[in-house]
DRENSE-264797 format. One record per residue (C-alpha): residue number from 1; residue in one letter; x, y, z. Coordinates in nm, 4 decimals, padded with zeros to 6 digits, m for minus. Each point is the difference from the previous one (the first is absolute). Layout:
<nodes>
n:res:X:Y:Z
NUM:A:X:Y:Z
...
</nodes>
This chain:
<nodes>
n:res:X:Y:Z
1:X:00.0000:00.0000:00.0000
2:X:00.1270:00.3450:m00.0809
3:X:00.0782:00.2730:00.2470
4:X:m00.1922:00.3227:00.0287
5:X:m00.0050:00.2831:00.2545
6:X:m00.2524:00.1614:00.2267
7:X:00.0468:00.2990:00.2282
8:X:m00.0080:m00.0006:00.3759
9:X:00.0201:00.3148:00.2120
10:X:00.3354:00.0666:00.1671
11:X:00.1364:00.2927:00.1992
12:X:00.2423:00.2364:m00.1741
13:X:00.1324:00.3108:00.1734
14:X:m00.2857:m00.0251:00.2449
15:X:m00.2709:m00.0187:m00.2659
16:X:m00.1835:m00.2845:m00.1619
17:X:00.0594:m00.0847:m00.3633
18:X:m00.0219:m00.3169:m00.2102
19:X:00.2878:m00.2360:m00.0664
20:X:m00.0030:m00.2909:m00.2463
21:X:00.0016:m00.3491:00.1523
22:X:00.0541:m00.2975:m00.2283
23:X:m00.2367:m00.2929:00.0270
24:X:m00.1325:m00.2812:m00.2164
25:X:m00.3240:00.0854:m00.1815
26:X:m00.1587:m00.0392:m00.3385
27:X:m00.3514:00.1211:00.0704
28:X:m00.0321:00.2953:m00.2372
29:X:00.0319:00.2573:00.2789
30:X:00.2466:00.2888:m00.0199
31:X:00.0731:00.2968:00.2220
32:X:m00.0541:00.3512:m00.1313
33:X:00.1844:00.2844:00.1729
34:X:00.1954:00.3026:m00.1133
35:X:00.2649:m00.0542:00.2698
36:X:00.3113:m00.2044:m00.0729
37:X:00.1224:m00.0976:00.3478
38:X:00.3134:00.2078:m00.0670
39:X:m00.1366:00.3471:00.0737
40:X:00.0408:00.1885:00.3259
41:X:m00.3136:00.0122:00.2137
42:X:m00.1590:00.3429:00.0454
43:X:m00.3021:00.1609:00.1657
44:X:m00.2181:00.2672:m00.1592
45:X:m00.2767:00.2245:00.1254
46:X:m00.1183:00.3522:00.0740
47:X:00.0416:m00.0257:00.3797
48:X:m00.3661:00.0967:00.0274
49:X:m00.3022:m00.1930:00.1180
50:X:m00.1848:m00.0846:m00.3226
51:X:m00.1304:m00.2699:m00.2306
52:X:00.2415:m00.1436:m00.2558
53:X:m00.0726:m00.1757:m00.3299
54:X:00.3036:m00.1612:m00.1660
55:X:00.0396:m00.2326:m00.2984
56:X:00.2217:m00.1585:m00.2620
57:X:m00.0933:m00.0755:m00.3597
58:X:00.0142:m00.3530:m00.1376
59:X:00.0252:00.0175:m00.3757
60:X:00.1188:m00.2162:m00.2880
61:X:m00.0860:m00.1470:m00.3360
62:X:m00.0836:m00.3408:00.1459
63:X:m00.1781:00.0676:00.3315
64:X:m00.3504:m00.0458:m00.1411
65:X:m00.1380:m00.3307:00.1194
66:X:00.2287:m00.0231:00.3022
67:X:m00.1511:00.0263:00.3459
68:X:00.0788:00.1979:00.3124
69:X:m00.0226:m00.2423:00.2913
70:X:00.1339:00.1954:00.2970
71:X:00.1515:00.3339:00.1016
72:X:00.2514:00.0548:00.2801
73:X:00.0403:00.3422:00.1658
74:X:00.2744:00.0847:00.2519
75:X:00.0093:00.2669:00.2702
76:X:00.2876:00.0938:00.2236
77:X:m00.2412:m00.0303:00.2923
78:X:m00.3738:m00.0557:00.0242
79:X:m00.0197:00.2503:00.2857
80:X:m00.2029:00.3114:m00.0865
81:X:m00.1044:m00.1517:m00.3356
82:X:m00.3675:m00.0739:m00.0613
83:X:m00.2725:m00.0532:m00.2637
84:X:00.2284:m00.1939:m00.2344
85:X:m00.1453:m00.1024:m00.3353
86:X:00.1602:m00.1876:m00.2881
87:X:m00.1391:00.0744:m00.3449
88:X:00.0313:m00.0521:m00.3757
89:X:m00.0940:00.2549:m00.2632
90:X:00.0311:00.0558:m00.3750
91:X:00.0302:00.3767:00.0550
92:X:00.1055:00.2298:00.2823
93:X:m00.3166:00.1999:00.0660
94:X:m00.1078:00.2454:00.2694
95:X:m00.3578:00.0872:00.0834
96:X:m00.1467:00.2341:00.2589
97:X:m00.1411:m00.2002:00.2924
98:X:m00.1296:00.1890:00.3071
99:X:00.1716:00.3116:m00.1307
100:X:00.3421:m00.1642:m00.0351
101:X:00.1877:m00.1246:m00.3072
102:X:00.0025:m00.3769:00.0432
103:X:00.1609:m00.2850:m00.1928
104:X:m00.2628:m00.2116:m00.1806
105:X:00.1456:m00.3278:m00.1362
106:X:m00.2004:m00.1445:m00.2896
107:X:00.0807:m00.3735:00.0407
108:X:m00.0097:m00.0992:00.3658
109:X:00.0780:00.1143:00.3537
110:X:00.0733:m00.2267:00.2995
111:X:m00.0039:00.1141:00.3624
112:X:00.3034:m00.1175:00.1951
113:X:00.0364:m00.0964:00.3644
114:X:00.3483:00.1189:00.0899
115:X:00.1032:m00.2376:00.2786
116:X:00.3698:00.0020:m00.0944
117:X:00.2408:00.2343:m00.1768
118:X:m00.0300:m00.1830:m00.3322
119:X:m00.3298:m00.1213:m00.1357
120:X:m00.0841:m00.2271:m00.2932
121:X:m00.3440:00.0180:m00.1550
122:X:m00.1005:m00.3134:m00.1895
123:X:m00.2858:00.0457:m00.2466
124:X:m00.2662:m00.2669:00.0395
125:X:m00.0519:00.0228:m00.3755
126:X:00.3193:00.1011:m00.1795
127:X:m00.0504:00.3009:m00.2254
128:X:00.0499:m00.0807:m00.3688
129:X:00.1774:00.2857:m00.1751
130:X:m00.1896:00.1066:m00.3125
131:X:00.2099:00.3005:m00.1079
132:X:00.3672:00.0786:m00.0569
133:X:00.0428:00.1811:00.3327
134:X:m00.1404:00.0039:00.3538
135:X:00.0842:00.2045:00.3103
136:X:00.0681:m00.1891:00.3218
137:X:m00.0234:00.2170:00.3085
138:X:m00.1002:00.0509:00.3582
139:X:m00.1593:00.2726:00.2122
140:X:00.0469:00.0741:00.3697
141:X:m00.0307:00.2686:00.2648
142:X:00.3013:00.1164:00.1987
143:X:m00.0224:00.1886:00.3300
144:X:00.3620:00.1180:m00.0404
145:X:00.0519:m00.0569:00.3712
146:X:00.3498:m00.1484:m00.0209
147:X:00.2934:m00.0060:m00.2434
148:X:m00.1291:m00.3067:m00.1833
149:X:m00.3487:00.1406:m00.0572
150:X:00.1354:00.3428:m00.0994
151:X:00.1631:m00.1657:m00.3011
152:X:m00.2097:m00.3159:m00.0294
153:X:00.0501:m00.0926:m00.3667
154:X:00.2762:m00.2562:m00.0477
155:X:00.2158:00.0379:m00.3114
156:X:00.3287:m00.1298:m00.1308
157:X:00.2621:00.1946:m00.1950
158:X:m00.0537:m00.2125:m00.3120
159:X:m00.0553:00.2017:m00.3164
160:X:m00.2982:m00.1066:m00.2087
161:X:m00.2809:00.1507:m00.2037
162:X:m00.3575:00.0024:00.1346
163:X:00.1413:m00.1074:00.3353
164:X:m00.1604:00.2480:00.2412
165:X:m00.3234:00.1943:m00.0423
166:X:m00.1362:00.1983:00.2940
167:X:m00.3041:00.2032:00.1065
168:X:m00.0829:00.1192:00.3499
169:X:m00.2746:00.1943:00.1701
170:X:00.2108:00.3011:00.1042
171:X:00.3328:00.0132:m00.1836
172:X:m00.0078:m00.1786:m00.3359
173:X:m00.3426:00.1202:m00.1102
174:X:00.0059:m00.1592:m00.3464
175:X:00.1422:m00.3293:m00.1233
176:X:00.3740:00.0519:m00.0551
177:X:00.2713:m00.2221:m00.1461
178:X:00.2768:00.0079:00.2611
179:X:00.2063:m00.2841:m00.1494
180:X:00.3078:00.2226:00.0054
181:X:m00.0190:m00.0094:00.3824
182:X:00.0183:m00.3775:00.0240
183:X:m00.1871:m00.3238:m00.0578
184:X:m00.3044:m00.1062:00.2008
185:X:00.0665:m00.3099:00.2122
186:X:m00.3099:m00.1956:m00.1006
187:X:m00.0301:m00.3369:m00.1701
188:X:m00.2657:m00.2147:m00.1617
189:X:m00.0175:m00.3624:m00.1016
190:X:m00.1157:m00.0566:m00.3575
191:X:m00.1426:m00.3252:m00.1308
192:X:00.0112:m00.1444:m00.3487
193:X:00.3636:00.0815:m00.0731
194:X:00.2193:m00.2029:m00.2315
195:X:00.3179:m00.1580:00.1265
196:X:00.2324:00.1607:m00.2563
197:X:m00.1172:00.3214:m00.1590
198:X:00.1520:00.3434:m00.0675
199:X:m00.0498:00.2928:m00.2297
200:X:00.2273:00.2659:m00.1488
201:X:m00.0802:00.3710:00.0078
202:X:m00.0460:00.1975:m00.3175
203:X:00.3210:00.0493:m00.1950
204:X:m00.0647:00.3631:m00.0881
205:X:00.2315:00.1968:m00.2280
206:X:00.3572:m00.1231:m00.0351
207:X:00.3013:00.1470:m00.1757
208:X:00.2878:m00.1927:m00.1513
209:X:00.2939:00.0322:m00.2369
210:X:00.0580:m00.1642:m00.3373
211:X:00.1873:m00.3293:00.0280
212:X:m00.0187:m00.0185:00.3804
213:X:m00.2248:m00.2047:00.2302
214:X:m00.2465:00.2040:00.2038
215:X:m00.0089:m00.0567:00.3743
216:X:m00.3216:00.0853:00.1799
217:X:m00.1420:m00.0539:00.3454
218:X:m00.3074:m00.2170:00.0234
219:X:m00.2361:00.0370:00.2950
220:X:m00.0922:m00.3560:00.0919
221:X:m00.3074:m00.0508:00.2209
222:X:m00.0673:m00.3276:00.1783
223:X:m00.3482:m00.1568:00.0017
224:X:00.0872:m00.3560:00.1037
225:X:00.0167:m00.1651:00.3400
226:X:00.3410:m00.1514:m00.0813
227:X:00.1594:00.3385:m00.0523
228:X:00.2479:00.0408:m00.2873
229:X:00.3425:m00.1608:m00.0183
230:X:00.0361:00.0098:m00.3788
231:X:m00.1922:00.0943:m00.3096
232:X:00.0152:m00.0341:m00.3766
233:X:m00.1095:00.2739:m00.2358
234:X:m00.0680:00.0315:m00.3698
235:X:00.0697:00.3248:m00.1808
236:X:m00.0777:00.1593:m00.3329
237:X:00.1815:00.3103:m00.1250
238:X:m00.1342:00.0873:m00.3416
239:X:00.0399:m00.3198:m00.1998
240:X:00.2651:m00.1455:00.2343
241:X:m00.1176:m00.2472:00.2633
242:X:00.1573:m00.2313:00.2555
243:X:m00.0096:m00.1201:00.3585
244:X:00.2214:00.0018:00.3087
245:X:00.0156:m00.1565:00.3464
246:X:00.0715:00.2039:00.3145
247:X:00.0967:m00.1336:00.3440
248:X:m00.0633:00.2620:00.2671
249:X:00.2891:00.0800:00.2320
250:X:m00.2568:00.0419:00.2794
251:X:m00.3271:m00.1900:m00.0169
252:X:m00.3205:00.2026:00.0090
253:X:m00.2154:m00.0838:00.3039
254:X:m00.3395:m00.1691:m00.0235
255:X:m00.1874:00.3265:00.0416
256:X:m00.2657:00.1003:m00.2478
257:X:00.1174:00.3238:m00.1610
258:X:00.3635:m00.0247:00.1151
259:X:00.2200:00.1679:m00.2603
260:X:00.3601:m00.0167:m00.1114
261:X:00.1999:00.2007:m00.2510
262:X:00.1690:m00.2403:m00.2416
263:X:00.2309:00.1048:m00.2804
264:X:m00.0555:m00.1725:m00.3323
265:X:00.1731:00.0491:m00.3339
266:X:m00.1701:00.0429:m00.3352
267:X:00.1861:m00.0883:m00.3224
268:X:00.1981:00.2471:m00.2094
269:X:m00.1667:00.1729:m00.2932
270:X:00.1933:00.0825:m00.3173
271:X:m00.1953:00.3016:m00.1237
272:X:m00.1200:00.3276:00.1510
273:X:m00.3733:00.0219:00.0533
274:X:m00.2901:m00.0819:00.2302
275:X:m00.0905:m00.3594:00.0823
276:X:m00.2879:m00.1531:00.1986
277:X:00.1101:m00.2055:00.3014
278:X:m00.1823:m00.2860:00.1690
279:X:00.1125:m00.2004:00.3047
280:X:m00.1903:m00.2996:00.1366
281:X:00.0826:m00.1860:00.3207
282:X:m00.0183:m00.3493:m00.1438
283:X:00.0890:m00.2077:00.3051
284:X:00.0357:00.0552:00.3743
285:X:00.2179:m00.2462:00.1916
286:X:m00.0076:m00.2190:m00.3099
287:X:m00.3814:m00.0138:m00.0056
288:X:m00.2095:00.1457:m00.2820
289:X:m00.1279:00.3474:00.0825
290:X:m00.3223:m00.0013:m00.2010
291:X:m00.2238:00.2593:00.1639
292:X:00.2059:00.3164:m00.0344
293:X:m00.0109:00.2142:m00.3170
294:X:00.3086:00.1258:m00.1762
295:X:00.1575:00.3389:00.0689
296:X:00.0493:00.2437:m00.2843
297:X:00.1970:00.3119:m00.0809
298:X:00.2119:00.1527:m00.2699
299:X:00.3702:00.0356:m00.0717
300:X:00.1529:00.2970:m00.1791
301:X:00.3407:m00.0842:m00.1417
302:X:00.2461:00.2845:m00.0600
303:X:00.3457:00.0109:m00.1540
304:X:00.1395:00.0570:00.3515
305:X:m00.1592:m00.0050:00.3448
306:X:00.1049:00.3081:00.1993
307:X:00.1237:m00.0586:00.3525
308:X:m00.1835:00.2386:00.2293
309:X:00.2175:00.1437:00.2771
310:X:m00.2354:00.1811:00.2337
311:X:00.1334:00.3085:00.1797
312:X:m00.0400:00.0694:00.3717
313:X:00.0162:00.3719:00.0814
314:X:00.0589:00.0620:00.3698
315:X:m00.0567:00.3323:00.1774
316:X:00.1998:00.0543:00.3153
317:X:00.1975:00.2360:00.2226
318:X:00.2606:m00.0390:00.2707
319:X:m00.2299:00.1912:00.2385
320:X:m00.2695:m00.2708:m00.0379
321:X:00.0223:m00.2647:00.2715
322:X:m00.2044:m00.2606:m00.1879
323:X:00.1943:00.0491:m00.3248
324:X:00.2794:m00.2506:00.0717
325:X:m00.2337:m00.2757:m00.1164
326:X:00.0047:00.1497:m00.3523
327:X:00.3792:00.0039:m00.0030
328:X:00.0018:m00.3630:00.1154
329:X:m00.2602:m00.0912:m00.2618
330:X:00.2188:00.1332:m00.2798
331:X:00.3089:m00.1742:00.1355
332:X:m00.1774:m00.3349:00.0342
333:X:m00.1497:00.0220:m00.3490
334:X:00.3401:00.0859:m00.1487
335:X:00.1364:m00.3093:00.1723
336:X:m00.2842:m00.2282:m00.1088
337:X:m00.0328:00.1272:m00.3578
338:X:00.3324:00.1678:m00.0862
339:X:m00.0473:m00.0165:m00.3770
340:X:m00.3594:00.1157:m00.0340
341:X:m00.1083:00.2001:00.3032
342:X:m00.0081:00.3756:m00.0537
343:X:m00.0500:00.2290:00.2978
344:X:m00.0036:00.3796:m00.0010
345:X:00.0327:00.1789:00.3335
346:X:m00.1238:00.3592:00.0224
347:X:00.1128:00.1859:00.3112
348:X:m00.1824:00.2833:00.1692
349:X:00.1268:00.2520:00.2528
350:X:00.3523:m00.1361:00.0312
351:X:00.3416:00.0248:m00.1661
352:X:m00.1088:m00.2262:m00.2876
353:X:m00.3081:00.2010:m00.1003
354:X:00.0279:00.0916:m00.3684
355:X:m00.3558:00.1240:m00.0559
356:X:m00.2905:00.1250:00.2046
357:X:m00.2855:m00.2409:00.0644
358:X:m00.2170:00.1935:m00.2481
359:X:00.2323:m00.1285:m00.2738
360:X:m00.0232:m00.3651:00.1019
361:X:m00.1427:m00.2204:m00.2754
362:X:m00.2783:m00.1252:00.2314
363:X:m00.2195:00.1647:00.2620
364:X:00.1294:m00.0699:00.3504
365:X:m00.2238:00.0329:00.3046
366:X:00.2652:m00.0865:00.2577
367:X:00.3294:m00.1772:00.0612
368:X:00.1114:m00.2652:m00.0578
369:X:m00.1863:m00.0532:m00.3256
370:X:00.0445:m00.1942:m00.3197
371:X:m00.1405:m00.0663:m00.3446
372:X:00.0615:m00.2747:m00.2532
373:X:00.0122:00.1142:m00.3632
374:X:m00.1857:00.3155:00.1128
375:X:m00.3140:m00.2141:m00.0137
376:X:m00.0088:m00.2047:00.3253
377:X:00.0331:00.1714:00.3367
378:X:00.2035:m00.2094:00.2412
379:X:00.2428:m00.0067:00.2891
380:X:00.3616:m00.0492:m00.1048
381:X:00.0469:m00.2662:00.2703
382:X:m00.3411:m00.1464:00.0842
383:X:m00.1426:00.0183:m00.3498
384:X:m00.3745:m00.0584:00.0290
385:X:00.0209:m00.2039:00.3196
386:X:m00.0875:00.1473:00.3391
387:X:00.3317:m00.1055:00.1531
388:X:00.3234:m00.1784:m00.0857
389:X:00.1921:m00.0027:m00.3262
390:X:m00.2330:00.0033:m00.2988
391:X:00.1373:00.2351:m00.2650
392:X:00.1335:m00.3016:m00.1905
393:X:m00.3512:m00.1332:m00.0566
394:X:m00.1362:00.3379:m00.1064
395:X:00.2941:00.0545:m00.2362
396:X:m00.0306:m00.3447:m00.1570
397:X:m00.3729:00.0589:m00.0481
398:X:00.0758:00.3215:m00.1919
399:X:00.2703:m00.1740:m00.2035
400:X:m00.2718:m00.2291:m00.1359
401:X:m00.1660:00.2939:m00.1744
402:X:00.0612:m00.0312:m00.3725
403:X:00.2454:00.2592:m00.1313
404:X:m00.0434:00.1321:m00.3570
405:X:00.3728:00.0319:m00.0599
406:X:00.3385:m00.1368:00.0953
407:X:00.2538:00.2507:00.1278
408:X:00.3736:m00.0014:00.0673
409:X:00.2324:00.2690:00.1339
410:X:00.3666:00.1008:m00.0034
411:X:00.1937:00.2823:00.1632
412:X:00.3537:00.1332:m00.0367
413:X:00.1988:00.2670:00.1799
414:X:00.2045:00.2550:m00.1888
415:X:00.3774:m00.0053:00.0280
416:X:00.0022:00.3148:00.2131
417:X:m00.2543:m00.1490:00.2403
418:X:m00.2405:00.2871:m00.0447
419:X:m00.2752:m00.1627:m00.2040
420:X:m00.1979:m00.3231:m00.0234
421:X:m00.1595:m00.0876:m00.3328
422:X:m00.2946:m00.2381:00.0303
423:X:m00.1588:m00.1891:m00.2871
424:X:m00.3055:m00.2226:m00.0266
425:X:m00.1285:m00.2273:m00.2756
426:X:m00.3663:m00.1004:m00.0175
427:X:m00.1711:m00.2509:m00.2254
428:X:m00.3800:m00.0102:m00.0106
429:X:m00.1691:m00.3297:m00.0788
430:X:m00.3002:00.1686:m00.1613
431:X:m00.0311:00.3227:m00.1969
432:X:m00.1295:00.2935:00.2049
433:X:m00.1476:00.3298:m00.1127
434:X:m00.0340:00.3225:00.1996
435:X:00.0757:m00.1884:00.3197
436:X:00.2110:00.2732:00.1572
437:X:00.2901:m00.2204:00.1085
438:X:00.3158:00.1587:00.1365
439:X:00.3283:m00.0973:00.1605
440:X:00.0905:00.1474:00.3375
441:X:00.3643:m00.0368:00.1004
442:X:00.0823:m00.0080:00.3720
443:X:00.3483:00.0299:00.1469
444:X:00.0473:m00.1896:00.3259
445:X:00.2731:m00.0239:00.2569
446:X:00.0539:m00.2945:00.2310
447:X:00.1811:00.0179:00.3326
448:X:m00.0599:00.3704:00.0573
449:X:00.1231:00.0870:00.3474
450:X:00.0850:00.3000:00.2114
451:X:00.0240:00.1472:00.3471
452:X:m00.2219:00.2409:00.1835
453:X:m00.3634:00.0118:00.1053
454:X:m00.1342:m00.0024:m00.3561
455:X:00.1728:m00.3348:m00.0660
456:X:m00.0926:m00.1648:00.3316
457:X:m00.2993:m00.2328:m00.0374
458:X:m00.2788:00.0246:00.2572
459:X:m00.0929:m00.3504:00.1129
460:X:m00.3239:m00.1021:00.1724
461:X:00.1113:m00.3643:m00.0092
462:X:00.2808:00.0684:00.2503
463:X:00.0774:m00.2664:00.2602
464:X:m00.2755:m00.2258:m00.1323
465:X:m00.2824:00.2375:00.0968
466:X:m00.1932:m00.0977:m00.3132
467:X:00.1293:m00.3586:m00.0111
468:X:00.3276:m00.1828:m00.0397
469:X:00.1272:m00.2878:m00.2109
470:X:m00.3264:m00.1938:00.0299
471:X:m00.1955:00.2926:m00.1426
472:X:00.2643:00.1114:m00.2487
473:X:00.2099:m00.3064:m00.0901
474:X:00.1848:00.1673:m00.2887
475:X:00.3653:00.0580:00.1002
476:X:m00.0179:00.3508:m00.1442
477:X:m00.2421:00.0983:00.2774
478:X:00.2398:m00.0862:00.2818
479:X:00.1696:00.3410:m00.0229
480:X:m00.3276:00.1600:00.1030
481:X:m00.1589:m00.2305:00.2587
482:X:00.3372:m00.0320:00.1748
483:X:00.0837:00.3679:m00.0516
484:X:m00.0716:00.3257:00.1756
485:X:m00.2804:00.2476:m00.0641
486:X:00.2355:00.1720:m00.2423
487:X:00.2248:m00.2061:m00.2278
488:X:00.3128:00.1648:m00.1353
489:X:00.2365:m00.0961:m00.2803
490:X:m00.2530:m00.1698:m00.2279
491:X:00.0556:m00.0571:m00.3705
492:X:m00.3213:00.0808:m00.1845
493:X:m00.0925:m00.2045:m00.3102
494:X:m00.1720:00.0923:m00.3286
495:X:m00.0092:00.3747:00.0693
496:X:m00.1401:00.2101:m00.2847
497:X:00.2495:00.2817:m00.0601
498:X:m00.1235:00.1210:m00.3410
499:X:m00.2830:m00.0735:m00.2423
500:X:m00.0990:00.1282:m00.3428
501:X:m00.3609:00.0282:00.1196
502:X:00.0644:00.2990:00.2269
503:X:00.2259:00.1572:m00.2624
504:X:m00.2593:m00.0231:m00.2740
505:X:00.2333:m00.2195:m00.2033
506:X:m00.1899:m00.3295:m00.0282
507:X:00.0504:m00.1573:m00.3421
508:X:m00.3287:m00.0139:m00.1943
509:X:m00.0336:m00.3074:m00.2190
510:X:m00.1500:00.0392:m00.3485
511:X:m00.3770:00.0436:m00.0190
512:X:m00.0192:m00.3031:m00.2284
513:X:00.2074:m00.2908:00.1259
514:X:00.0678:m00.2957:m00.2301
515:X:00.0017:m00.3566:00.1245
516:X:00.3284:m00.1886:00.0442
517:X:00.2194:00.3015:m00.0788
518:X:00.2598:00.1275:00.2505
519:X:m00.0369:00.3611:00.1137
520:X:00.2970:00.1655:00.1695
521:X:00.0020:00.2885:00.2455
522:X:00.2925:00.1781:00.1676
523:X:00.0571:00.2653:00.2631
524:X:00.3106:00.1478:00.1617
525:X:00.0009:00.0905:00.3689
526:X:00.2277:00.2851:00.1059
527:X:00.1256:m00.1273:00.3355
528:X:00.0670:00.3520:00.1228
529:X:m00.3786:00.0449:00.0138
530:X:m00.0582:m00.3205:00.2021
531:X:m00.0497:00.1919:00.3227
532:X:m00.2445:00.0011:00.2878
533:X:m00.2508:00.2814:00.0518
534:X:00.2663:00.1892:00.1977
535:X:00.2393:m00.0109:m00.2967
536:X:00.2386:m00.2583:00.1488
537:X:00.1406:m00.2598:m00.2404
538:X:m00.1224:m00.3581:00.0435
539:X:00.2811:m00.1495:m00.2090
540:X:00.2038:m00.1961:00.2538
541:X:00.1220:m00.3178:m00.1690
542:X:m00.0171:m00.0136:m00.3761
543:X:00.0125:m00.3789:00.0038
544:X:m00.3293:00.0027:00.1978
545:X:m00.2000:00.1811:m00.2665
546:X:m00.2762:m00.1711:m00.1973
547:X:m00.2488:00.1017:m00.2642
548:X:m00.3591:m00.1180:m00.0264
549:X:m00.2008:00.0390:m00.3204
550:X:m00.3763:00.0110:00.0571
551:X:m00.2446:m00.0637:m00.2841
552:X:m00.3052:00.2097:00.0917
553:X:m00.3326:m00.0029:m00.1828
554:X:m00.2347:00.2894:m00.0666
555:X:m00.1774:m00.0610:00.3334
556:X:00.3279:00.0452:00.1903
557:X:00.0208:m00.3685:00.0883
558:X:00.3387:m00.1710:m00.0175
559:X:m00.0480:m00.2961:m00.2340
560:X:00.3591:m00.1272:00.0021
561:X:00.3459:00.0970:00.1176
562:X:00.3665:m00.0907:m00.0214
563:X:00.3024:00.0850:00.2105
564:X:00.3705:00.0254:m00.0767
565:X:00.3105:00.0682:00.2049
566:X:00.1939:00.2988:m00.1282
567:X:00.3054:m00.1170:m00.1940
568:X:00.2929:00.2078:00.1272
569:X:00.2806:m00.1480:m00.2127
570:X:00.0487:00.3243:m00.1932
571:X:00.0159:00.1873:00.3276
572:X:00.2534:m00.2448:00.1420
573:X:00.2114:00.0343:m00.3096
574:X:m00.0246:00.3772:00.0274
575:X:00.1191:m00.0064:00.3591
576:X:00.3005:m00.2163:m00.0720
577:X:00.1027:00.2105:m00.2985
578:X:m00.0041:00.3098:00.2168
579:X:00.1874:m00.1758:00.2810
580:X:00.2644:m00.2102:m00.1693
581:X:00.2116:00.0019:00.3138
582:X:00.1570:m00.3394:00.0613
583:X:00.1141:00.0713:00.3539
584:X:m00.1904:m00.1405:00.2946
585:X:00.0761:m00.0037:00.3696
586:X:m00.1370:m00.2562:00.2406
587:X:m00.1378:m00.3516:m00.0650
588:X:m00.2408:m00.0394:m00.2901
589:X:m00.1892:m00.2632:m00.1974
590:X:m00.0031:00.0254:m00.3800
591:X:m00.2912:m00.0630:m00.2407
592:X:m00.0558:00.0361:m00.3712
593:X:m00.3039:00.1863:m00.1359
594:X:m00.2045:m00.3223:m00.0042
595:X:00.0443:m00.0309:00.3759
596:X:00.2433:m00.2917:m00.0210
597:X:00.2737:00.0009:00.2596
598:X:00.3535:00.0462:m00.1343
599:X:00.3108:m00.1613:00.1462
600:X:00.1347:00.2724:00.2249
601:X:00.1135:00.2740:m00.2364
602:X:m00.1103:00.2249:m00.2821
603:X:m00.0254:m00.1663:m00.3414
604:X:00.0125:00.1510:m00.3476
605:X:m00.3285:00.1739:m00.0779
606:X:m00.2255:00.1327:00.2749
607:X:00.0323:m00.1299:00.3561
608:X:m00.1984:00.1121:00.3053
609:X:00.1655:m00.0010:00.3415
610:X:m00.2212:m00.0299:00.3084
611:X:00.1010:00.0507:00.3605
612:X:m00.0698:m00.2431:00.2827
613:X:m00.3549:00.1345:00.0399
614:X:m00.0797:m00.0504:m00.3669
615:X:00.0153:00.3667:m00.0993
616:X:00.1516:00.0845:m00.3379
617:X:00.3125:00.2023:00.0745
618:X:00.1806:m00.0001:m00.3369
619:X:m00.0411:m00.0979:m00.3611
620:X:00.2958:m00.0953:m00.2134
621:X:00.0661:00.0106:m00.3674
622:X:00.3151:m00.1677:m00.1324
</nodes>
């Protein structure tokens, strides 16, 4: 007999949630819940005495004909909770009863005797589902007399759609989808399920490149009481068809509606164009999957597929005590994604301020602040999460946006060290007309540092006041949670020291842009004008300068970007020509211009001598 799973209530962080327990069964029953057993338990409520109505939505292409046999509702404590009702409804509807907006389920309502903290209501006659969705919910009154009844709704931190709807008599006066706040800890037992059944979500619109396979992420949803350990799928892309087998690295649990993101690969296409796509889950766990329809979409094949590098713009100041998290966010992202991450740090009210806040590319309501591609507001450390490191997820989400063009960048310093010439090459995959595209060049400096109050970073994380290594596990945060209320001697990353946008020198692309044709843009920065708003130069180390080329559309959204370190070979050569002195006092280590260590003395050509601390002290030409 095959194994399946049911859910039993267990305590997690002092709350009650559901955890899968394996047992032998082949009776057609399957658990439905939006929780996974992996989320953190949470409590939710208005802290007022009122009546709550809460629900989740059961939906799917194959739920018609299945039955709902029982519903289990958990509370942290039954104390101060009364008038509990479990109900099913096709719609969430409110009607005025005795002068009060009241939930009116249209399928059934069962009164519940709450003699323990968790209650299971078994339907004498299981309800047969006759539509493609049904709400499963419960209603109760809370006196809000203790901590548990002030926030009486039990949730988990799982992220799911249609996972938490709420209405209440005093606070949430209409039905609201609060799924972003958590997932309702409720479960139901469904009857009539197959042992091995799953469906794939709609494919949607895909983009690919000529002659290359197209990878896409398939949302797989379990319907079977064996869960999913493997599946086979058939595909059609235009006139090309085939099939593949996939073994899951982690089996999907036997929960109705459990989902997993699975990457599949579609075959290469030899010619540009648009092609219909169809994917069918043919087998689940080696068993025919006959009840689930195929998933469809379309694939647009281009000559190249642009790589979208999303841009995080961070707004900060050394006077801002919460702003260290933005600095850490940029440092961590540069460590995790050194080739593709692009961060721009705009300073305000300190020694690195190069423009007033009125000239920022986005509207800032307070500090710290951040935007991705000037389209998604975010936090440069937390991203869209309420706590912890999350900017990576927000950035990766933005990187998935399709970019209309590929872009590359280069930058070179003049021999006298006074100028940096930046260049960018774009290639659009489709022709564009009157789109208003432009290139903005940004000059950055890494490792900017200085002394004095304007360089000293205010730090509200000092001495672990806002959390230590458990809260902020990234090593880059240690400087702050172990540090003082003011941190001195920092090296600031990704600092914007000049941009063509504020100078009115953005490069406008042609009004009519051809497909598959390179378009080049250039701009030369005069480094003598790379100063802060007090007129002080921000050129400290020329080998720490970088250029970012931003491709901006007519709506001022960044649609792609590229970065390049400034090549300073001409400058190095210029220095050595001016200082062809071959005398050196003190110990030194010798390198050629490629950075390779020489064998203890100057060689013919150009040699760089560095002192014991790694500083360049002489250049030689022989």
